[in-house]
N, CA, C and O atoms as a GROMACS GRO file, in nm:
protein
  596
    1UNK      N    1   3.145   3.010 -16.331
    1UNK     CA    2   3.242   2.909 -16.292
    1UNK      C    3   3.370   2.928 -16.373
    1UNK      O    4   3.365   2.949 -16.494
    2UNK      N    5   3.481   2.921 -16.307
    2UNK     CA    6   3.611   2.943 -16.370
    2UNK      C    7   3.671   2.809 -16.412
    2UNK      O    8   3.731   2.738 -16.332
    3UNK      N    9   3.652   2.775 -16.542
    3UNK     CA   10   3.699   2.646 -16.594
    3UNK      C   11   3.850   2.636 -16.595
    3UNK      O   12   3.906   2.529 -16.576
    4UNK      N   13   3.916   2.748 -16.618
    4UNK     CA   14   4.063   2.744 -16.621
    4UNK      C   15   4.119   2.701 -16.485
    4UNK      O   16   4.214   2.623 -16.478
    5UNK      N   17   4.060   2.752 -16.378
    5UNK     CA   18   4.105   2.714 -16.243
    5UNK      C   19   4.079   2.566 -16.218
    5UNK      O   20   4.160   2.500 -16.152
    6UNK      N   21   3.969   2.514 -16.269
    6UNK     CA   22   3.938   2.372 -16.252
    6UNK      C   23   4.040   2.286 -16.328
    6UNK      O   24   4.085   2.184 -16.277
    7UNK      N   25   4.076   2.329 -16.449
    7UNK     CA   26   4.177   2.254 -16.527
    7UNK      C   27   4.312   2.256 -16.455
    7UNK      O   28   4.382   2.155 -16.451
    8UNK      N   29   4.347   2.370 -16.400
    8UNK     CA   30   4.474   2.377 -16.326
    8UNK      C   31   4.469   2.292 -16.199
    8UNK      O   32   4.568   2.231 -16.160
    9UNK      N   33   4.351   2.287 -16.136
    9UNK     CA   34   4.334   2.202 -16.018
    9UNK      C   35   4.353   2.055 -16.054
    9UNK      O   36   4.418   1.980 -15.981
   10UNK      N   37   4.297   2.015 -16.167
   10UNK     CA   38   4.314   1.876 -16.213
   10UNK      C   39   4.462   1.850 -16.241
   10UNK      O   40   4.515   1.744 -16.205
   11UNK      N   41   4.528   1.945 -16.307
   11UNK     CA   42   4.672   1.929 -16.336
   11UNK      C   43   4.752   1.917 -16.206
   11UNK      O   44   4.843   1.835 -16.196
   12UNK      N   45   4.718   2.000 -16.108
   12UNK     CA   46   4.788   1.995 -15.980
   12UNK      C   47   4.770   1.858 -15.914
   12UNK      O   48   4.865   1.802 -15.861
   13UNK      N   49   4.648   1.806 -15.917
   13UNK     CA   50   4.622   1.675 -15.857
   13UNK      C   51   4.699   1.564 -15.930
   13UNK      O   52   4.747   1.470 -15.867
   14UNK      N   53   4.710   1.576 -16.060
   14UNK     CA   54   4.787   1.478 -16.139
   14UNK      C   55   4.934   1.485 -16.099
   14UNK      O   56   4.998   1.381 -16.081
   15UNK      N   57   4.988   1.606 -16.086
   15UNK     CA   58   5.129   1.620 -16.045
   15UNK      C   59   5.151   1.566 -15.904
   15UNK      O   60   5.253   1.501 -15.878
   16UNK      N   61   5.058   1.592 -15.814
   16UNK     CA   62   5.071   1.540 -15.678
   16UNK      C   63   5.063   1.388 -15.676
   16UNK      O   64   5.137   1.322 -15.602
   17UNK      N   65   4.974   1.331 -15.756
   17UNK     CA   66   4.964   1.186 -15.766
   17UNK      C   67   5.093   1.127 -15.822
   17UNK      O   68   5.142   1.026 -15.771
   18UNK      N   69   5.147   1.189 -15.925
   18UNK     CA   70   5.273   1.141 -15.984
   18UNK      C   71   5.387   1.148 -15.883
   18UNK      O   72   5.471   1.059 -15.877
   19UNK      N   73   5.390   1.254 -15.804
   19UNK     CA   74   5.494   1.266 -15.701
   19UNK      C   75   5.476   1.159 -15.594
   19UNK      O   76   5.574   1.102 -15.545
   20UNK      N   77   5.353   1.132 -15.559
   20UNK     CA   78   5.327   1.028 -15.459
   20UNK      C   79   5.371   0.890 -15.506
   20UNK      O   80   5.413   0.808 -15.424
   21UNK      N   81   5.361   0.865 -15.633
   21UNK     CA   82   5.401   0.735 -15.687
   21UNK      C   83   5.553   0.726 -15.704
   21UNK      O   84   5.613   0.624 -15.670
   22UNK      N   85   5.614   0.832 -15.755
   22UNK     CA   86   5.757   0.824 -15.789
   22UNK      C   87   5.849   0.872 -15.679
   22UNK      O   88   5.961   0.821 -15.668
   23UNK      N   89   5.808   0.966 -15.598
   23UNK     CA   90   5.889   1.026 -15.490
   23UNK      C   91   6.026   1.068 -15.543
   23UNK      O   92   6.128   1.037 -15.482
   24UNK      N   93   6.028   1.140 -15.655
   24UNK     CA   94   6.154   1.186 -15.714
   24UNK      C   95   6.178   1.334 -15.694
   24UNK      O   96   6.281   1.386 -15.737
   25UNK      N   97   6.088   1.402 -15.629
   25UNK     CA   98   6.097   1.547 -15.607
   25UNK      C   99   6.106   1.625 -15.738
   25UNK      O  100   6.184   1.720 -15.749
   26UNK      N  101   6.028   1.584 -15.836
   26UNK     CA  102   6.018   1.659 -15.961
   26UNK      C  103   5.877   1.712 -15.977
   26UNK      O  104   5.858   1.832 -15.997
   27UNK      N  105   5.779   1.625 -15.967
   27UNK     CA  106   5.639   1.664 -15.991
   27UNK      C  107   5.586   1.761 -15.887
   27UNK      O  108   5.496   1.840 -15.916
   28UNK      N  109   5.640   1.757 -15.766
   28UNK     CA  110   5.591   1.846 -15.660
   28UNK      C  111   5.606   1.993 -15.698
   28UNK      O  112   5.520   2.075 -15.665
   29UNK      N  113   5.714   2.025 -15.768
   29UNK     CA  114   5.737   2.164 -15.807
   29UNK      C  115   5.638   2.209 -15.914
   29UNK      O  116   5.598   2.325 -15.917
   30UNK      N  117   5.598   2.116 -16.001
   30UNK     CA  118   5.498   2.148 -16.101
   30UNK      C  119   5.360   2.161 -16.036
   30UNK      O  120   5.276   2.238 -16.084
   31UNK      N  121   5.335   2.088 -15.930
   31UNK     CA  122   5.210   2.102 -15.857
   31UNK      C  123   5.201   2.241 -15.794
   31UNK      O  124   5.095   2.303 -15.794
   32UNK      N  125   5.313   2.289 -15.741
   32UNK     CA  126   5.314   2.424 -15.684
   32UNK      C  127   5.297   2.529 -15.794
   32UNK      O  128   5.231   2.631 -15.773
   33UNK      N  129   5.357   2.503 -15.911
   33UNK     CA  130   5.337   2.592 -16.026
   33UNK      C  131   5.190   2.595 -16.068
   33UNK      O  132   5.137   2.700 -16.102
   34UNK      N  133   5.125   2.479 -16.064
   34UNK     CA  134   4.982   2.473 -16.098
   34UNK      C  135   4.899   2.548 -15.996
   34UNK      O  136   4.799   2.612 -16.031
   35UNK      N  137   4.940   2.542 -15.868
   35UNK     CA  138   4.870   2.618 -15.765
   35UNK      C  139   4.880   2.768 -15.793
   35UNK      O  140   4.784   2.843 -15.775
   36UNK      N  141   4.997   2.811 -15.836
   36UNK     CA  142   5.016   2.952 -15.874
   36UNK      C  143   4.922   2.989 -15.989
   36UNK      O  144   4.863   3.097 -15.989
   37UNK      N  145   4.909   2.900 -16.086
   37UNK     CA  146   4.820   2.925 -16.200
   37UNK      C  147   4.673   2.928 -16.155
   37UNK      O  148   4.594   3.005 -16.209
   38UNK      N  149   4.638   2.845 -16.058
   38UNK     CA  150   4.500   2.846 -16.005
   38UNK      C  151   4.469   2.982 -15.944
   38UNK      O  152   4.364   3.040 -15.971
   39UNK      N  153   4.560   3.032 -15.862
   39UNK     CA  154   4.540   3.162 -15.798
   39UNK      C  155   4.529   3.271 -15.905
   39UNK      O  156   4.443   3.360 -15.895
   40UNK      N  157   4.615   3.264 -16.006
   40UNK     CA  158   4.610   3.363 -16.115
   40UNK      C  159   4.477   3.356 -16.189
   40UNK      O  160   4.418   3.459 -16.223
   41UNK      N  161   4.430   3.234 -16.213
   41UNK     CA  162   4.301   3.218 -16.283
   41UNK      C  163   4.187   3.272 -16.198
   41UNK      O  164   4.096   3.338 -16.250
   42UNK      N  165   4.190   3.246 -16.068
   42UNK     CA  166   4.083   3.294 -15.980
   42UNK      C  167   4.084   3.447 -15.968
   42UNK      O  168   3.980   3.508 -15.943
   43UNK      N  169   4.202   3.507 -15.984
   43UNK     CA  170   4.212   3.653 -15.979
   43UNK      C  171   4.181   3.718 -16.114
   43UNK      O  172   4.185   3.840 -16.127
   44UNK      N  173   4.149   3.634 -16.214
   44UNK     CA  174   4.108   3.688 -16.343
   44UNK      C  175   4.221   3.709 -16.442
   44UNK      O  176   4.203   3.778 -16.542
   45UNK      N  177   4.337   3.652 -16.416
   45UNK     CA  178   4.450   3.667 -16.508
   45UNK      C  179   4.426   3.592 -16.638
   45UNK      O  180   4.361   3.488 -16.639
   46UNK      N  181   4.479   3.645 -16.749
   46UNK     CA  182   4.460   3.579 -16.879
   46UNK      C  183   4.534   3.444 -16.884
   46UNK      O  184   4.624   3.419 -16.804
   47UNK      N  185   4.496   3.360 -16.977
   47UNK     CA  186   4.553   3.226 -16.989
   47UNK      C  187   4.704   3.231 -17.014
   47UNK      O  188   4.777   3.150 -16.957
   48UNK      N  189   4.751   3.323 -17.097
   48UNK     CA  190   4.894   3.329 -17.125
   48UNK      C  191   4.974   3.359 -16.998
   48UNK      O  192   5.084   3.307 -16.981
   49UNK      N  193   4.918   3.442 -16.907
   49UNK     CA  194   4.985   3.473 -16.781
   49UNK      C  195   4.984   3.351 -16.688
   49UNK      O  196   5.082   3.325 -16.618
   50UNK      N  197   4.873   3.277 -16.688
   50UNK     CA  198   4.866   3.155 -16.606
   50UNK      C  199   4.973   3.054 -16.649
   50UNK      O  200   5.044   2.998 -16.566
   51UNK      N  201   4.984   3.033 -16.780
   51UNK     CA  202   5.084   2.938 -16.834
   51UNK      C  203   5.225   2.988 -16.804
   51UNK      O  204   5.312   2.910 -16.764
   52UNK      N  205   5.248   3.117 -16.824
   52UNK     CA  206   5.381   3.173 -16.799
   52UNK      C  207   5.419   3.159 -16.651
   52UNK      O  208   5.530   3.115 -16.621
   53UNK      N  209   5.330   3.194 -16.561
   53UNK     CA  210   5.360   3.180 -16.418
   53UNK      C  211   5.378   3.034 -16.378
   53UNK      O  212   5.464   3.002 -16.296
   54UNK      N  213   5.297   2.944 -16.436
   54UNK     CA  214   5.313   2.801 -16.409
   54UNK      C  215   5.454   2.755 -16.446
   54UNK      O  216   5.521   2.689 -16.367
   55UNK      N  217   5.498   2.791 -16.566
   55UNK     CA  218   5.631   2.748 -16.613
   55UNK      C  219   5.743   2.811 -16.531
   55UNK      O  220   5.837   2.742 -16.491
   56UNK      N  221   5.735   2.941 -16.507
   56UNK     CA  222   5.841   3.012 -16.436
   56UNK      C  223   5.854   2.960 -16.292
   56UNK      O  224   5.964   2.928 -16.247
   57UNK      N  225   5.742   2.951 -16.221
   57UNK     CA  226   5.746   2.905 -16.082
   57UNK      C  227   5.795   2.760 -16.076
   57UNK      O  228   5.879   2.727 -15.992
   58UNK      N  229   5.743   2.674 -16.163
   58UNK     CA  230   5.783   2.532 -16.161
   58UNK      C  231   5.931   2.515 -16.188
   58UNK      O  232   5.999   2.443 -16.115
   59UNK      N  233   5.981   2.579 -16.290
   59UNK     CA  234   6.121   2.563 -16.327
   59UNK      C  235   6.214   2.625 -16.223
   59UNK      O  236   6.318   2.567 -16.190
   60UNK      N  237   6.178   2.742 -16.172
   60UNK     CA  238   6.261   2.805 -16.068
   60UNK      C  239   6.268   2.719 -15.942
   60UNK      O  240   6.375   2.700 -15.885
   61UNK      N  241   6.153   2.667 -15.897
   61UNK     CA  242   6.153   2.582 -15.778
   61UNK      C  243   6.231   2.453 -15.802
   61UNK      O  244   6.307   2.409 -15.716
   62UNK      N  245   6.212   2.393 -15.918
   62UNK     CA  246   6.283   2.270 -15.950
   62UNK      C  247   6.433   2.292 -15.951
   62UNK      O  248   6.509   2.212 -15.895
   63UNK      N  249   6.476   2.399 -16.014
   63UNK     CA  250   6.619   2.426 -16.026
   63UNK      C  251   6.683   2.468 -15.894
   63UNK      O  252   6.798   2.433 -15.867
   64UNK      N  253   6.610   2.541 -15.813
   64UNK     CA  254   6.673   2.596 -15.692
   64UNK      C  255   6.654   2.512 -15.566
   64UNK      O  256   6.742   2.512 -15.480
   65UNK      N  257   6.543   2.442 -15.554
   65UNK     CA  258   6.515   2.374 -15.427
   65UNK      C  259   6.528   2.223 -15.429
   65UNK      O  260   6.541   2.162 -15.322
   66UNK      N  261   6.525   2.160 -15.544
   66UNK     CA  262   6.525   2.013 -15.548
   66UNK      C  263   6.647   1.954 -15.478
   66UNK      O  264   6.632   1.863 -15.396
   67UNK      N  265   6.766   2.004 -15.506
   67UNK     CA  266   6.887   1.952 -15.445
   67UNK      C  267   6.891   1.972 -15.295
   67UNK      O  268   6.935   1.884 -15.221
   68UNK      N  269   6.845   2.088 -15.250
   68UNK     CA  270   6.847   2.120 -15.107
   68UNK      C  271   6.749   2.030 -15.032
   68UNK      O  272   6.785   1.972 -14.929
   69UNK      N  273   6.628   2.018 -15.082
   69UNK     CA  274   6.527   1.936 -15.016
   69UNK      C  275   6.567   1.789 -15.020
   69UNK      O  276   6.546   1.717 -14.922
   70UNK      N  277   6.623   1.743 -15.130
   70UNK     CA  278   6.663   1.603 -15.145
   70UNK      C  279   6.770   1.565 -15.041
   70UNK      O  280   6.773   1.453 -14.992
   71UNK      N  281   6.858   1.661 -15.010
   71UNK     CA  282   6.963   1.635 -14.911
   71UNK      C  283   6.904   1.604 -14.774
   71UNK      O  284   6.957   1.520 -14.702
   72UNK      N  285   6.794   1.670 -14.739
   72UNK     CA  286   6.734   1.648 -14.608
   72UNK      C  287   6.639   1.528 -14.607
   72UNK      O  288   6.621   1.465 -14.503
   73UNK      N  289   6.580   1.497 -14.721
   73UNK     CA  290   6.488   1.384 -14.728
   73UNK      C  291   6.566   1.253 -14.741
   73UNK      O  292   6.527   1.154 -14.680
   74UNK      N  293   6.673   1.250 -14.818
   74UNK     CA  294   6.754   1.129 -14.836
   74UNK      C  295   6.894   1.152 -14.780
   74UNK      O  296   6.989   1.165 -14.857
   75UNK      N  297   6.908   1.156 -14.648
   75UNK     CA  298   7.042   1.178 -14.593
   75UNK      C  299   7.134   1.060 -14.619
   75UNK      O  300   7.088   0.949 -14.646
   76UNK      N  301   7.264   1.084 -14.611
   76UNK     CA  302   7.360   0.976 -14.629
   76UNK      C  303   7.342   0.873 -14.519
   76UNK      O  304   7.308   0.906 -14.405
   77UNK      N  305   7.364   0.748 -14.555
   77UNK     CA  306   7.353   0.641 -14.457
   77UNK      C  307   7.471   0.648 -14.362
   77UNK      O  308   7.585   0.665 -14.404
   78UNK      N  309   7.442   0.634 -14.236
   78UNK     CA  310   7.546   0.632 -14.134
   78UNK      C  311   7.559   0.490 -14.084
   78UNK      O  312   7.460   0.428 -14.046
   79UNK      N  313   7.680   0.439 -14.086
   79UNK     CA  314   7.702   0.303 -14.042
   79UNK      C  315   7.680   0.292 -13.892
   79UNK      O  316   7.722   0.377 -13.814
   80UNK      N  317   7.612   0.186 -13.854
   80UNK     CA  318   7.589   0.161 -13.712
   80UNK      C  319   7.709   0.088 -13.654
   80UNK      O  320   7.803   0.054 -13.727
   81UNK      N  321   7.706   0.065 -13.524
   81UNK     CA  322   7.816  -0.004 -13.460
   81UNK      C  323   7.839  -0.142 -13.519
   81UNK      O  324   7.953  -0.185 -13.536
   82UNK      N  325   7.733  -0.212 -13.552
   82UNK     CA  326   7.745  -0.345 -13.609
   82UNK      C  327   7.813  -0.339 -13.745
   82UNK      O  328   7.898  -0.423 -13.776
   83UNK      N  329   7.777  -0.240 -13.827
   83UNK     CA  330   7.839  -0.227 -13.958
   83UNK      C  331   7.989  -0.201 -13.948
   83UNK      O  332   8.065  -0.244 -14.034
   84UNK      N  333   8.030  -0.131 -13.843
   84UNK     CA  334   8.172  -0.098 -13.828
   84UNK      C  335   8.256  -0.218 -13.788
   84UNK      O  336   8.379  -0.211 -13.793
   85UNK      N  337   8.192  -0.328 -13.747
   85UNK     CA  338   8.265  -0.449 -13.707
   85UNK      C  339   8.323  -0.520 -13.830
   85UNK      O  340   8.430  -0.581 -13.822
   86UNK      N  341   8.253  -0.513 -13.943
   86UNK     CA  342   8.301  -0.580 -14.065
   86UNK      C  343   8.437  -0.522 -14.103
   86UNK      O  344   8.453  -0.400 -14.114
   87UNK      N  345   8.534  -0.610 -14.122
   87UNK     CA  346   8.670  -0.569 -14.154
   87UNK      C  347   8.760  -0.558 -14.033
   87UNK      O  348   8.882  -0.543 -14.047
   88UNK      N  349   8.703  -0.566 -13.914
   88UNK     CA  350   8.782  -0.556 -13.790
   88UNK      C  351   8.861  -0.684 -13.766
   88UNK      O  352   8.828  -0.791 -13.817
   89UNK      N  353   8.966  -0.669 -13.687
   89UNK     CA  354   9.050  -0.782 -13.647
   89UNK      C  355   9.010  -0.822 -13.506
   89UNK      O  356   8.991  -0.736 -13.419
   90UNK      N  357   8.999  -0.952 -13.483
   90UNK     CA  358   8.966  -1.004 -13.351
   90UNK      C  359   9.051  -1.125 -13.318
   90UNK      O  360   9.130  -1.170 -13.401
   91UNK      N  361   9.034  -1.177 -13.198
   91UNK     CA  362   9.108  -1.294 -13.149
   91UNK      C  363   9.008  -1.405 -13.121
   91UNK      O  364   8.905  -1.382 -13.059
   92UNK      N  365   9.040  -1.526 -13.166
   92UNK     CA  366   8.955  -1.641 -13.138
   92UNK      C  367   8.971  -1.677 -12.990
   92UNK      O  368   9.082  -1.706 -12.945
   93UNK      N  369   8.859  -1.676 -12.915
   93UNK     CA  370   8.863  -1.713 -12.772
   93UNK      C  371   8.810  -1.853 -12.748
   93UNK      O  372   8.849  -1.917 -12.651
   94UNK      N  373   8.723  -1.902 -12.834
   94UNK     CA  374   8.676  -2.040 -12.832
   94UNK      C  375   8.696  -2.092 -12.974
   94UNK      O  376   8.648  -2.030 -13.068
   95UNK      N  377   8.767  -2.205 -12.992
   95UNK     CA  378   8.796  -2.254 -13.127
   95UNK      C  379   8.672  -2.255 -13.217
   95UNK      O  380   8.564  -2.298 -13.175
   96UNK      N  381   8.689  -2.207 -13.340
   96UNK     CA  382   8.579  -2.196 -13.436
   96UNK      C  383   8.571  -2.326 -13.514
   96UNK      O  384   8.667  -2.368 -13.579
   97UNK      N  385   8.455  -2.390 -13.508
   97UNK     CA  386   8.432  -2.516 -13.579
   97UNK      C  387   8.288  -2.513 -13.630
   97UNK      O  388   8.194  -2.528 -13.553
   98UNK      N  389   8.273  -2.495 -13.761
   98UNK     CA  390   8.139  -2.485 -13.820
   98UNK      C  391   8.059  -2.613 -13.805
   98UNK      O  392   7.937  -2.608 -13.784
   99UNK      N  393   8.126  -2.730 -13.814
   99UNK     CA  394   8.056  -2.857 -13.806
   99UNK      C  395   7.994  -2.875 -13.667
   99UNK      O  396   7.881  -2.922 -13.654
  100UNK      N  397   8.070  -2.839 -13.564
  100UNK     CA  398   8.020  -2.852 -13.427
  100UNK      C  399   7.939  -2.731 -13.383
  100UNK      O  400   7.888  -2.728 -13.271
  101UNK      N  401   7.926  -2.632 -13.471
  101UNK     CA  402   7.853  -2.507 -13.440
  101UNK      C  403   7.909  -2.440 -13.316
  101UNK      O  404   7.834  -2.396 -13.229
  102UNK      N  405   8.044  -2.432 -13.309
  102UNK     CA  406   8.112  -2.369 -13.197
  102UNK      C  407   8.201  -2.257 -13.249
  102UNK      O  408   8.241  -2.256 -13.365
  103UNK      N  409   8.231  -2.165 -13.160
  103UNK     CA  410   8.327  -2.060 -13.193
  103UNK      C  411   8.289  -1.928 -13.132
  103UNK      O  412   8.172  -1.889 -13.128
  104UNK      N  413   8.393  -1.860 -13.085
  104UNK     CA  414   8.370  -1.728 -13.028
  104UNK      C  415   8.494  -1.643 -13.057
  104UNK      O  416   8.607  -1.691 -13.055
  105UNK      N  417   8.469  -1.516 -13.083
  105UNK     CA  418   8.574  -1.422 -13.118
  105UNK      C  419   8.556  -1.296 -13.034
  105UNK      O  420   8.443  -1.252 -13.012
  106UNK      N  421   8.666  -1.238 -12.987
  106UNK     CA  422   8.660  -1.112 -12.915
  106UNK      C  423   8.706  -1.002 -13.011
  106UNK      O  424   8.817  -1.006 -13.064
  107UNK      N  425   8.618  -0.904 -13.031
  107UNK     CA  426   8.646  -0.792 -13.120
  107UNK      C  427   8.620  -0.664 -13.043
  107UNK      O  428   8.508  -0.641 -12.998
  108UNK      N  429   8.722  -0.582 -13.028
  108UNK     CA  430   8.710  -0.454 -12.957
  108UNK      C  431   8.646  -0.472 -12.820
  108UNK      O  432   8.562  -0.391 -12.780
  109UNK      N  433   8.684  -0.577 -12.748
  109UNK     CA  434   8.635  -0.598 -12.613
  109UNK      C  435   8.500  -0.665 -12.604
  109UNK      O  436   8.450  -0.687 -12.494
  110UNK      N  437   8.439  -0.698 -12.718
  110UNK     CA  438   8.308  -0.764 -12.718
  110UNK      C  439   8.322  -0.904 -12.773
  110UNK      O  440   8.394  -0.926 -12.870
  111UNK      N  441   8.252  -1.000 -12.710
  111UNK     CA  442   8.254  -1.137 -12.756
  111UNK      C  443   8.139  -1.162 -12.853
  111UNK      O  444   8.025  -1.122 -12.828
  112UNK      N  445   8.172  -1.228 -12.966
  112UNK     CA  446   8.074  -1.260 -13.069
  112UNK      C  447   8.076  -1.410 -13.096
  112UNK      O  448   8.183  -1.472 -13.092
  113UNK      N  449   7.961  -1.468 -13.122
  113UNK     CA  450   7.957  -1.603 -13.175
  113UNK      C  451   8.017  -1.597 -13.314
  113UNK      O  452   7.992  -1.504 -13.390
  114UNK      N  453   8.098  -1.698 -13.347
  114UNK     CA  454   8.170  -1.691 -13.474
  114UNK      C  455   8.160  -1.820 -13.553
  114UNK      O  456   8.148  -1.929 -13.496
  115UNK      N  457   8.166  -1.806 -13.684
  115UNK     CA  458   8.177  -1.918 -13.776
  115UNK      C  459   8.286  -1.882 -13.877
  115UNK      O  460   8.314  -1.766 -13.903
  116UNK      N  461   8.345  -1.985 -13.932
  116UNK     CA  462   8.452  -1.966 -14.030
  116UNK      C  463   8.391  -1.942 -14.168
  116UNK      O  464   8.303  -2.017 -14.210
  117UNK      N  465   8.436  -1.840 -14.236
  117UNK     CA  466   8.387  -1.810 -14.370
  117UNK      C  467   8.425  -1.921 -14.466
  117UNK      O  468   8.346  -1.959 -14.553
  118UNK      N  469   8.545  -1.974 -14.451
  118UNK     CA  470   8.595  -2.078 -14.542
  118UNK      C  471   8.550  -2.217 -14.501
  118UNK      O  472   8.560  -2.310 -14.581
  119UNK      N  473   8.500  -2.233 -14.379
  119UNK     CA  474   8.462  -2.364 -14.329
  119UNK      C  475   8.575  -2.436 -14.257
  119UNK      O  476   8.553  -2.540 -14.196
  120UNK      N  477   8.695  -2.383 -14.265
  120UNK     CA  478   8.810  -2.444 -14.199
  120UNK      C  479   8.807  -2.410 -14.050
  120UNK      O  480   8.774  -2.296 -14.015
  121UNK      N  481   8.840  -2.506 -13.961
  121UNK     CA  482   8.846  -2.477 -13.817
  121UNK      C  483   8.955  -2.374 -13.786
  121UNK      O  484   9.059  -2.372 -13.851
  122UNK      N  485   8.930  -2.290 -13.687
  122UNK     CA  486   9.027  -2.189 -13.645
  122UNK      C  487   9.058  -2.212 -13.497
  122UNK      O  488   8.967  -2.214 -13.415
  123UNK      N  489   9.188  -2.228 -13.462
  123UNK     CA  490   9.223  -2.257 -13.323
  123UNK      C  491   9.216  -2.131 -13.235
  123UNK      O  492   9.214  -2.019 -13.285
  124UNK      N  493   9.212  -2.154 -13.106
  124UNK     CA  494   9.209  -2.045 -13.009
  124UNK      C  495   9.338  -1.964 -13.019
  124UNK      O  496   9.446  -2.020 -13.038
  125UNK      N  497   9.326  -1.832 -13.005
  125UNK     CA  498   9.442  -1.743 -13.000
  125UNK      C  499   9.485  -1.684 -13.133
  125UNK      O  500   9.570  -1.595 -13.133
  126UNK      N  501   9.430  -1.727 -13.246
  126UNK     CA  502   9.471  -1.670 -13.374
  126UNK      C  503   9.390  -1.545 -13.403
  126UNK      O  504   9.278  -1.527 -13.356
  127UNK      N  505   9.452  -1.458 -13.483
  127UNK     CA  506   9.383  -1.335 -13.523
  127UNK      C  507   9.298  -1.364 -13.646
  127UNK      O  508   9.340  -1.434 -13.738
  128UNK      N  509   9.178  -1.309 -13.645
  128UNK     CA  510   9.085  -1.327 -13.756
  128UNK      C  511   9.029  -1.192 -13.800
  128UNK      O  512   9.027  -1.096 -13.723
  129UNK      N  513   8.985  -1.188 -13.923
  129UNK     CA  514   8.921  -1.068 -13.979
  129UNK      C  515   8.774  -1.099 -14.001
  129UNK      O  516   8.739  -1.206 -14.050
  130UNK      N  517   8.688  -1.005 -13.964
  130UNK     CA  518   8.543  -1.022 -13.981
  130UNK      C  519   8.508  -0.993 -14.127
  130UNK      O  520   8.533  -0.884 -14.178
  131UNK      N  521   8.450  -1.095 -14.193
  131UNK     CA  522   8.412  -1.081 -14.333
  131UNK      C  523   8.268  -1.032 -14.349
  131UNK      O  524   8.238  -0.952 -14.438
  132UNK      N  525   8.180  -1.082 -14.263
  132UNK     CA  526   8.040  -1.039 -14.269
  132UNK      C  527   7.972  -1.074 -14.138
  132UNK      O  528   8.028  -1.146 -14.054
  133UNK      N  529   7.852  -1.022 -14.121
  133UNK     CA  530   7.771  -1.050 -14.002
  133UNK      C  531   7.636  -1.102 -14.049
  133UNK      O  532   7.574  -1.045 -14.138
  134UNK      N  533   7.592  -1.210 -13.988
  134UNK     CA  534   7.457  -1.262 -14.014
  134UNK      C  535   7.390  -1.281 -13.879
  134UNK      O  536   7.427  -1.370 -13.803
  135UNK      N  537   7.294  -1.199 -13.852
  135UNK     CA  538   7.227  -1.204 -13.722
  135UNK      C  539   7.324  -1.163 -13.612
  135UNK      O  540   7.375  -1.052 -13.611
  136UNK      N  541   7.348  -1.256 -13.518
  136UNK     CA  542   7.440  -1.226 -13.408
  136UNK      C  543   7.573  -1.299 -13.424
  136UNK      O  544   7.655  -1.302 -13.332
  137UNK      N  545   7.595  -1.358 -13.542
  137UNK     CA  546   7.720  -1.431 -13.567
  137UNK      C  547   7.808  -1.352 -13.664
  137UNK      O  548   7.760  -1.294 -13.761
  138UNK      N  549   7.937  -1.354 -13.634
  138UNK     CA  550   8.034  -1.298 -13.727
  138UNK      C  551   8.095  -1.414 -13.805
  138UNK      O  552   8.122  -1.520 -13.750
  139UNK      N  553   8.116  -1.392 -13.932
  139UNK     CA  554   8.186  -1.488 -14.015
  139UNK      C  555   8.326  -1.435 -14.037
  139UNK      O  556   8.345  -1.324 -14.087
  140UNK      N  557   8.425  -1.517 -13.999
  140UNK     CA  558   8.563  -1.470 -13.995
  140UNK      C  559   8.653  -1.559 -14.080
  140UNK      O  560   8.621  -1.674 -14.109
  141UNK      N  561   8.766  -1.501 -14.117
  141UNK     CA  562   8.872  -1.577 -14.184
  141UNK      C  563   9.003  -1.536 -14.120
  141UNK      O  564   9.012  -1.433 -14.053
  142UNK      N  565   9.104  -1.618 -14.140
  142UNK     CA  566   9.234  -1.595 -14.082
  142UNK      C  567   9.288  -1.460 -14.129
  142UNK      O  568   9.290  -1.433 -14.249
  143UNK      N  569   9.333  -1.376 -14.035
  143UNK     CA  570   9.390  -1.246 -14.070
  143UNK      C  571   9.529  -1.268 -14.129
  143UNK      O  572   9.594  -1.369 -14.099
  144UNK      N  573   9.574  -1.178 -14.212
  144UNK     CA  574   9.704  -1.190 -14.279
  144UNK      C  575   9.818  -1.202 -14.179
  144UNK      O  576   9.913  -1.277 -14.201
  145UNK      N  577   9.808  -1.126 -14.068
  145UNK     CA  578   9.916  -1.127 -13.968
  145UNK      C  579   9.935  -1.267 -13.910
  145UNK      O  580  10.048  -1.310 -13.887
  146UNK      N  581   9.822  -1.339 -13.886
  146UNK     CA  582   9.829  -1.473 -13.829
  146UNK      C  583   9.870  -1.574 -13.932
  146UNK      O  584   9.932  -1.676 -13.899
  147UNK      N  585   9.837  -1.548 -14.058
  147UNK     CA  586   9.863  -1.645 -14.162
  147UNK      C  587  10.014  -1.664 -14.184
  147UNK      O  588  10.057  -1.773 -14.223
  148UNK      N  589  10.095  -1.558 -14.160
  148UNK     CA  590  10.239  -1.569 -14.181
  148UNK      C  591  10.310  -1.634 -14.064
  148UNK      O  592  10.422  -1.684 -14.080
  149UNK      N  593  10.249  -1.634 -13.948
  149UNK     CA  594  10.316  -1.691 -13.829
  149UNK      C  595  10.320  -1.841 -13.835
  149UNK      O  596  10.373  -1.904 -13.744
   0.00000   0.00000   0.00000
């Protein structure tokens, strides 16, 4: 029985478990290094060669592949259509009144239920800026262009 291969197998399982818990793409490379050491041990390689191959393979994979793999696993977030509405300018089509739970705004040709961010009523026809979205309602405030008129 090859005890060195069993020890490397245990080490590999520990690295895989650590990667499963942390998902940082660090331990996975050491698990692959341990797999290399297992193969070396099963082929009868001396312990110093097993350790050397474990270190070399682990460090090379970590240094060369971690950034590339991370780019594909954690891609940049892409804003959806709803996210792009925040900051947009719209026109009040139904007067916005938070107390009466009324209000509608047209933004880029789409009508949204609206509430005032400040709580102040907004009359029909004024320009508003979308501050945030909660569910299907936009929360708006008076746009600068309308505020000067």
